[in-house]
VOPAGU-2260 file (C-alpha; in pm, 1 decimal, decimal comma):
REM VOPAGU-2260
SITE   aa  ch    i         X         Y         Z
SITE  MET   A    0    2056,2     271,5  -11942,3
SITE  LYS   A    1    1743,9     282,1  -11728,4
SITE  ASN   A    2    1936,5     168,3  -11421,9
SITE  LEU   A    3    2197,9     434,1  -11487,0
SITE  LYS   A    4    1931,4     706,0  -11508,2
SITE  GLU   A    5    1768,7     582,9  -11187,8
SITE  TYR   A    6    2107,8     581,9  -11016,8
SITE  LEU   A    7    2183,7     936,3  -11129,6
SITE  LEU   A    8    1840,4    1054,1  -11015,6
SITE  VAL   A    9    1885,4     902,7  -10670,8
SITE  PHE   A   10    2234,8    1048,8  -10647,6
SITE  CYS   A   11    2108,2    1396,3  -10739,0
SITE  VAL   A   12    1826,9    1379,1  -10481,9
SITE  ILE   A   13    2070,5    1273,4  -10209,4
SITE  ALA   A   14    2313,8    1548,8  -10306,6
SITE  VAL   A   15    2041,8    1813,6  -10300,8
SITE  CYS   A   16    1913,0    1698,2   -9961,8
SITE  ALA   A   17    2264,6    1693,4   -9816,8
SITE  THR   A   18    2331,9    2043,3   -9945,4
SITE  SER   A   19    2000,0    2183,5   -9821,9
SITE  HIS   A   20    2067,6    2052,5   -9470,7
SITE  ALA   A   21    2436,0    2149,9   -9455,3
SITE  GLN   A   22    2533,9    2322,9   -9133,6
SITE  LYS   A   23    2841,1    2503,9   -9014,5
SITE  LEU   A   24    2877,9    2526,8   -8638,8
SITE  TRP   A   25    3022,4    2866,0   -8555,8
SITE  ASP   A   26    3043,8    2863,0   -8177,7
SITE  ASP   A   27    2887,4    2640,7   -7911,9
SITE  PHE   A   28    3072,2    2814,5   -7624,6
SITE  SER   A   29    3208,3    2482,5   -7501,4
SITE  ALA   A   30    3571,5    2597,2   -7499,1
SITE  ALA   A   31    3759,7    2873,2   -7316,0
SITE  ALA   A   32    3525,4    2906,6   -7020,4
SITE  PHE   A   33    3595,7    3198,3   -6788,0
SITE  SER   A   34    3492,3    3294,4   -6437,0
SITE  PRO   A   35    3239,8    3574,0   -6386,4
SITE  LEU   A   36    3359,7    3925,1   -6454,9
SITE  LEU   A   37    3179,3    4224,3   -6307,5
SITE  SER   A   38    3171,1    4580,9   -6431,7
SITE  GLN   A   39    2990,5    4889,7   -6301,9
SITE  LYS   A   40    3184,9    5184,6   -6440,3
SITE  LYS   A   41    3111,9    5328,4   -6782,7
SITE  GLY   A   42    3357,3    5196,8   -7037,0
SITE  GLU   A   43    3470,9    4875,1   -7201,2
SITE  THR   A   44    3622,5    4551,6   -7078,8
SITE  LYS   A   45    3793,5    4355,5   -7358,8
SITE  MET   A   46    3885,4    3990,6   -7354,2
SITE  GLU   A   47    4032,8    3747,7   -7604,8
SITE  THR   A   48    3976,6    3376,8   -7551,5
SITE  LYS   A   49    4140,7    3095,6   -7746,4
SITE  ALA   A   50    3924,7    2804,7   -7855,1
SITE  ASN   A   51    3997,6    2544,1   -8121,0
SITE  THR   A   52    3624,5    2508,0   -8180,8
SITE  VAL   A   53    3577,1    2857,9   -8328,7
SITE  PRO   A   54    3701,6    3007,5   -8659,4
SITE  ASN   A   55    4070,4    3106,5   -8641,1
SITE  GLY   A   56    4078,7    2972,7   -8286,7
SITE  LYS   A   57    3999,4    3306,6   -8121,7
SITE  ARG   A   58    3693,1    3470,7   -7978,1
SITE  HIS   A   59    3705,5    3847,1   -7913,3
SITE  LEU   A   60    3473,1    3964,3   -7634,4
SITE  ASN   A   61    3386,8    4322,5   -7548,2
SITE  PHE   A   62    3163,3    4415,4   -7252,7
SITE  GLU   A   63    3060,1    4780,1   -7245,8
SITE  VAL   A   64    2865,4    4976,6   -6985,0
SITE  VAL   A   65    2702,6    5265,1   -7174,7
SITE  LYS   A   66    2477,0    5405,8   -6901,4
SITE  ASN   A   67    2457,4    5315,1   -6532,6
SITE  PRO   A   68    2292,1    5585,3   -6319,9
SITE  TYR   A   69    2206,5    5346,2   -6033,1
SITE  GLN   A   70    2542,3    5173,6   -6007,3
SITE  GLN   A   71    2409,0    4834,8   -6112,0
SITE  ALA   A   72    2634,8    4550,9   -6228,6
SITE  LEU   A   73    2706,8    4400,2   -6568,3
SITE  THR   A   74    2819,0    4040,8   -6517,2
SITE  ALA   A   75    2933,2    3783,4   -6770,3
SITE  CYS   A   76    3069,1    3430,6   -6758,7
SITE  MET   A   77    3109,7    3128,7   -6983,0
SITE  GLU   A   78    3014,8    2799,4   -6821,9
SITE  ASP   A   79    2856,2    2467,8   -6924,7
SITE  GLY   A   80    2858,1    2560,6   -7293,7
SITE  MET   A   81    2681,6    2894,8   -7248,2
SITE  LEU   A   82    2777,8    3262,7   -7253,6
SITE  ILE   A   83    2568,8    3411,8   -6972,0
SITE  ILE   A   84    2505,9    3787,1   -6949,6
SITE  SER   A   85    2320,8    3990,2   -6688,8
SITE  SER   A   86    2276,1    4366,1   -6651,4
SITE  GLY   A   87    2076,3    4552,4   -6388,3
SITE  TYR   A   88    1788,5    4797,9   -6399,7
SITE  GLY   A   89    1877,2    5136,5   -6545,3
SITE  MET   A   90    2189,8    5002,7   -6714,6
SITE  GLU   A   91    2244,9    5011,2   -7089,2
SITE  ALA   A   92    2494,3    4736,6   -7164,6
SITE  LEU   A   93    2644,2    4626,7   -7495,1
SITE  VAL   A   94    2812,4    4289,3   -7547,3
SITE  LYS   A   95    3013,0    4229,4   -7865,1
SITE  ILE   A   96    3146,7    3894,5   -7983,8
SITE  ALA   A   97    3380,0    3907,2   -8283,1
SITE  TYR   A   98    3557,5    3638,6   -8483,8
SITE  GLY   A   99    3846,1    3742,8   -8708,6
SITE  SER   A  100    4018,9    4079,0   -8727,8
SITE  ASN   A  101    4181,7    4314,8   -8975,3
SITE  LYS   A  102    4514,5    4146,2   -8903,8
SITE  GLU   A  103    4382,8    3790,1   -8900,7
SITE  GLY   A  104    4096,8    3759,0   -9146,8
SITE  LEU   A  105    3883,9    3445,2   -9143,6
SITE  ASN   A  106    3875,1    3408,5   -9524,3
SITE  VAL   A  107    3570,2    3185,6   -9484,2
SITE  ASP   A  108    3318,1    3108,5   -9758,9
SITE  LEU   A  109    2958,8    3145,5   -9631,8
SITE  SER   A  110    2795,9    3174,3   -9973,4
SITE  LYS   A  111    2643,3    2823,5   -9965,5
SITE  TYR   A  112    2444,1    2893,9   -9648,0
SITE  ARG   A  113    2105,5    3062,5   -9635,1
SITE  ASN   A  114    2059,7    3147,9   -9268,7
SITE  LEU   A  115    2251,3    3245,5   -8959,6
SITE  LYS   A  116    2099,5    3109,0   -8638,1
SITE  ILE   A  117    2148,8    3203,7   -8274,2
SITE  ALA   A  118    2009,4    2983,2   -7998,5
SITE  PHE   A  119    1942,4    3111,5   -7647,9
SITE  LYS   A  120    1898,5    2887,5   -7346,3
SITE  GLY   A  121    1691,7    3159,7   -7188,7
SITE  LYS   A  122    1614,9    3526,1   -7209,3
SITE  SER   A  123    1434,2    3776,6   -6990,7
SITE  ASN   A  124    1303,9    4122,1   -7071,8
SITE  PHE   A  125    1406,7    4310,2   -7382,4
SITE  ALA   A  126    1721,3    4330,6   -7592,8
SITE  ARG   A  127    1833,6    4360,8   -7953,6
SITE  VAL   A  128    2066,3    4161,7   -8174,4
SITE  TYR   A  129    2288,6    4320,1   -8440,4
SITE  VAL   A  130    2518,7    4137,0   -8684,0
SITE  ASN   A  131    2803,4    4285,5   -8887,6
SITE  MET   A  132    3028,6    4111,4   -9140,4
SITE  TRP   A  133    3333,0    4242,9   -9327,3
SITE  SER   A  134    3515,6    4113,3   -9632,6
SITE  ASN   A  135    3845,1    4241,7   -9770,8
SITE  GLY   A  136    3884,9    4547,1   -9551,2
SITE  PRO   A  137    3601,4    4800,8   -9512,6
SITE  ASN   A  138    3340,5    4612,8   -9717,1
SITE  ARG   A  139    3054,1    4549,2   -9474,4
SITE  ALA   A  140    2709,6    4394,6   -9459,1
SITE  TYR   A  141    2483,3    4423,4   -9156,0
SITE  TRP   A  142    2156,4    4299,4   -9000,8
SITE  TYR   A  143    1976,5    4518,9   -8749,0
SITE  GLY   A  144    1642,3    4341,3   -8754,1
SITE  ASP   A  145    1371,2    4239,9   -8994,9
SITE  LYS   A  146    1406,1    4479,2   -9288,9
SITE  ASN   A  147    1363,2    4828,6   -9138,1
SITE  ARG   A  148    1248,4    4707,7   -8798,7
SITE  LEU   A  149    1484,1    4640,3   -8510,8
SITE  GLU   A  150    1355,2    4299,8   -8416,3
SITE  PRO   A  151    1369,2    4208,8   -8046,4
SITE  PHE   A  152    1412,1    3858,8   -7910,7
SITE  TYR   A  153    1219,5    3720,5   -7617,1
SITE  GLY   A  154    1213,0    3419,4   -7385,6
SITE  SER   A  155    1213,8    3357,8   -7012,7
SITE  ILE   A  156    1489,2    3187,5   -6817,3
SITE  ALA   A  157    1236,0    3040,8   -6572,0
SITE  PRO   A  158    1265,7    2656,8   -6586,6
SITE  ASN   A  159     888,8    2607,1   -6608,8
SITE  ALA   A  160     831,5    2873,1   -6874,8
SITE  VAL   A  161     676,3    2780,0   -7206,9
SITE  ASN   A  162     919,7    2994,6   -7406,5
SITE  LYS   A  163    1231,3    2939,6   -7199,2
SITE  GLY   A  164    1444,3    2889,4   -7511,1
SITE  LYS   A  165    1464,1    3088,3   -7831,4
SITE  VAL   A  166    1626,9    3054,5   -8174,3
SITE  ILE   A  167    1639,4    3355,8   -8401,7
SITE  THR   A  168    1697,0    3311,2   -8774,7
SITE  ILE   A  169    1878,5    3576,2   -8976,8
SITE  PRO   A  170    1850,2    3531,0   -9355,5
SITE  LEU   A  171    2185,4    3605,2   -9514,1
SITE  ASN   A  172    2016,9    3747,5   -9823,3
SITE  GLY   A  173    1839,4    3993,2   -9592,4
SITE  MET   A  174    2160,8    4156,2   -9477,1
SITE  ALA   A  175    2199,2    4513,3   -9596,6
SITE  LEU   A  176    2512,9    4622,5   -9781,2
SITE  ALA   A  177    2705,9    4911,3   -9635,0
SITE  ASN   A  178    2948,9    4868,3   -9920,9
SITE  GLY   A  179    2863,4    4698,8  -10250,3
SITE  LYS   A  180    3195,4    4511,8  -10261,2
SITE  PHE   A  181    3104,3    4288,2   -9966,5
SITE  SER   A  182    3097,7    3919,3  -10060,0
SITE  LEU   A  183    2979,6    3616,8   -9861,7
SITE  ASP   A  184    3237,4    3395,0  -10030,6
SITE  ASP   A  185    3526,5    3565,8   -9850,7
SITE  VAL   A  186    3422,4    3683,4   -9504,1
SITE  ASP   A  187    3703,2    3808,3   -9280,9
SITE  ILE   A  188    3519,7    3928,3   -8968,5
SITE  VAL   A  189    3186,7    3829,4   -8814,3
SITE  GLN   A  190    3063,3    4038,1   -8521,9
SITE  PHE   A  191    2756,5    3995,2   -8300,3
SITE  GLN   A  192    2618,2    4268,0   -8075,7
SITE  PHE   A  193    2368,6    4215,4   -7795,6
SITE  LEU   A  194    2224,6    4535,8   -7651,4
SITE  GLY   A  195    2033,9    4540,1   -7322,8
SITE  PHE   A  196    1811,1    4841,6   -7259,6
SITE  GLU   A  197    1807,6    5037,4   -6937,4
SITE  ALA   A  198    1429,0    5034,3   -6885,1
SITE  THR   A  199    1432,1    4675,5   -6756,4
SITE  GLY   A  200    1781,0    4530,8   -6740,1
SITE  VAL   A  201    1834,0    4196,3   -6910,4
SITE  ASN   A  202    1945,0    3836,8   -6850,3
SITE  TYR   A  203    2025,9    3586,1   -7121,9
SITE  ALA   A  204    2234,2    3280,4   -7201,8
SITE  ILE   A  205    2364,8    3224,8   -7555,2
SITE  ASP   A  206    2381,5    2854,5   -7631,6
SITE  LYS   A  207    2499,1    2816,5   -7991,6
SITE  ILE   A  208    2560,0    3004,3   -8318,0
SITE  TRP   A  209    2558,8    2829,2   -8655,4
SITE  PHE   A  210    2500,1    2868,2   -9029,4
SITE  GLU   A  211    2275,2    2647,9   -9238,4
């Protein structure tokens, strides 16, 4: 009986540890690379890339020039497992990455994870990260920063910089409900928004997105 209890205790400890360290890779940008696109005119450029390594096998990309008084360039490319974005001084640029759609819902259960993480290879200047999730139609939850603050992310792309990389952690229980019917156990759409402000322009490389 004692051996059985010891066995069960060890089994429970192992199970708890395995659960607490469970991870779900969402996108490592290793598939569906594309050559640089360039945009200067106000408006949106939409792209859909197919990748077996992402949920539902599709990645929806939207590159939008909101303001551009000095005719600077918004450039984007996916190479070497990174999504690389650059926008010039005076330009307000919004990049959206979405997985799933109203027609093709993900139907993924994220309820066992505590955090959403986004890793950047490098980052210059100032930008913001927004996250939206939908379940069963219009039911939405969102994260626009730490509680009521719009939290920026920092990091330099200089190779000798101390903070050349950056990982931001978004607690799933910190997401605000736009509709009380939203549920993490049946998520149909996950959307990320990266907004570069015109005061400085911005350069960054997104390395990986995952849940844990």
